N, C-alpha and C positions, 0 to 999 in steps of 0.2 A: 749478423756480424761475427767474425771469428772470435772465439772465446778467449784468446790470449790478448785481444785488443784492450789497450789501456792497462796492460800488465805492469806491476811494480815489483822490482826485485826485493827480496827480504834483506834485512840488515845482516851484515857479516859475510865475508868471502866464502866461508865453508857452507853456510846456508844457501848462498847464491849458487854454488857449485851443485849442491843437491837439487835445488829448484830447477836449474837449467837442464840437468841431466834427465830428471823425471819429466819435465815439460817436453823436451825433445822426443823422448820415448813415446809420450802420449800423442803428440802431433804427428809423429811418423807412423803411428799405428802399431808400434811394437807392444804397447800396453793398450789393449782393446777396451772399448766402451763396455762398462759393466764388470770389468775385471777387478778383483780385490787386490789391493796393494799389500805387501808384507807389513807386519806391525812396525811400530816405531823402533823397537829394540833391534829387530832384524835389519831394518834400513840403516840404523846407526852403525851396525857391524859391517854391512856391505860397503858403506861409504867411509868408514873409519872416523866417524864424528860422534858427538854426543846426541842423546835423545832430544835435548833442548834445541839443538841445531836442526835436527830432522823436523821437529814440530814447527819451527819457523818456516821452513821450506814448504811443508804441507799446508800451513795457513795461507801462504801466498798462492799456492796452486788452487786452494779452495776459493779464495777471493776472485781468481781468474775464471772460475767456473769449470775447471778441468777435472776436479775431483769432488766427491761428496763425502764428508766425514760425519758419521753418526756413531754416538757412543753405544757400545755393545754390539754393533754390527760391522765395524771395520770401516775402511776407507775404500770407496769404489771410484773407478775411473769414469768420468762423464764423456771424455773424448772431445772430438771436434764438432762444430756445428755443421749443418748440412751444406754450407757453402763450399767447403773443401778446396781442392786445387782449382785455381782459375785457368791455368793453361798447362798443357804438357807439350814439350817441344823437343826436337832434336836439333843438332847444330845446323842442319840445312834450313830449318824454318825459324830459328831463334830471332834473327834480325827482322825478317819480314813480319813475324808475328808481333814483335814489340812495336814496330812501326804501325801495324794495323790497330793495336791497342791504343796507340797515341791518337788515332783518329776517332776511335769509338768510345773513349772514356773522357771524363771531365778532368780539368786541371785547376789547381789553386796556386797562384803565384805568391811565393814567400818573400822573395827579394829581387831587386832589379837595380843595377848600378853599372857605372863605367869606371874601370881601374886597370892597372897593369896586371897582366896575367901572372900567376905563380910560375916560377922558373920551369917546373916540369911541364906545364901546359905550353908555355912559350916555346920550349925546346921541341916538343912533340909537333907543334903546328908550324915551326920554322919562323916565328915572329921575332922582330927586333926587341931588345930588352925594354926599350922605352915605349913600345907600341901599346896603346890602350885597347881593351876589349870590353864588350858588354858581358856582364856576368849576371845570369838569372838562375834562380833556384825555384823549382816547381815541385809540387806533389800531385801525382795523378791518382784518381780514385775511380772505383767501379762500385756502383750502388752505394755510394757514400763511404766506402771502405778504402783507405789509402793503401796503395800497393807498390808505389815507386817514388823515389826521391831523386830528382834530376837536376844537376847543375850544368849549365852550358856556358861556353866561352866562345864569343863570336867577335872577329875584328870590328872595331868601332865603325870603320868606313862602310862595312857591309850592313851592320846592325842599324844604321841610321835610316834604312829603307823600311823599317816597320816600327810600330809603337809598343809601349808597354802593354797596352790593352790587346794589341794583336797577339802578343806572345802568350797572353792568358787564355786566348780563345782558339788559336790556330797552331797546329803542329809546326815546329821550327823548320823542318825541311821544306815545307810548303812556302813559308815566308822567304826562305833563302832563294828558292826557285822563282818566286814571284818578283823578287828584287833583281833578277837577271843572273844569278849565280848558276853556272853550269856544273852540277855535281858529277864527278867522274868516278870516284872510288872512296872507300873507307877501310880503315884497319881497326879492329877491335880486339880486346882481350877480356876474358871472363875469369874472375877469381872469386874469393870469398873474403868477407870482413865482418867486423862486429859493429853494432849500432852505437854511435856516440850519443850523448844525451840529447842534442838538438835534433838529430835524425830520428831517434827513438820517439821523441815527442811528436814530430811531424807524421810519422808512420803509425803512431798509436800502438807501439810495442814496448817491451821492456828494454832498458839500457843493457847493452851487451848481447842482444839477440843476434844470431847469425844472419847475414844478408848476402845475397848474390850481388857481386860488384862487376859492373861493365864499364870499360873505358873505350871510347871510340874517337878516332880522328877522321874527319871528313875532308876530302880535298877536291878542288875543282879541276877542270880540264888542263889547267896549266901547272898543276901540282901544288898549288897554294893551299895551306890549311884554312878552311872556312868555318869549321866548327870543332870544338872539343867537348865531348859529353862525358860526364862522370855520373853514372846511373847506379842507384842502389835499389834492389828489389827484394821484397819479402819472399823468402823461400817457401813459406807455408802456402803461397798462392801460385807457385810455379814448380814445375818438375822438368828437369832437363834430361832427355833420353838420348842414348847413343847406340846405334846398331853395331855389333861386333861380328867379325868373321874369323874363324880359326884358319890360319895360313901357315905355310912352311912345312918342313919335313923333319922327322927325327927329333933330336934334342933342340933344334932351332924352331920347332913349332910353337906358335904364339898367337895371342889375340891381336887383331888389328881393326881399327875403325873401318866400317864398310861404307862411309860417307862418299869417298871419292869413287869407289866402285859403282855406287848407285848413280852418281852424277854422270859417269861415263856411259852407263847403260841407257840413260835417259836422253843422251845427245842424238 
């Protein structure tokens, strides 16, 4: 299991800032396994905090198994476990890969209910304000390690075609198609956010940890919104890659994603 699993932030905003900065440097590989960290006084000067604050942050990192503190020999980085990155993706393969993972991993259903959709969700799906949706929240795991927190909204009329148990055992898009929904297209956005307490607990990470945020609206052949997905993914288990091409001439020369070019070449 990842060594930051079950992490708990130290007390105090300054100590949390030091903790998160050092933790991110370790998990990203900028501080290599076996490397010796600067002393408490040096770290205090670097971060502009007291030695007591640094000590709190280091104690938390030690509890997480990311560093090893020994009197007289300094503080050494333990680094990440062998599990490492679960998937490396580019924008061409992001959605297909997440769908594939949904088929090959296990899920734990956290909540299941029917209610009105939040305004932002209703607007994105084109629903009436009074229209009810099924709201389900699941956590997906690989080798018993949680890697994604998924909340889906489906119009109640469509959701009645499958049960709560179905949702806990079968990918949602398969349930929609099994119920006769003809999926035509989807639009998604990818950004970043921080883990709220409930999400942090479900994903077994520290509150305030960075997460990959994915929002997706799925529509049928008639253009009706049939699913809204709000997905949160642990970045320590994903890496998003993008090929770039140097284009233009003179002062207008710049980097441009080569995704479209590659797609055209493959047609």
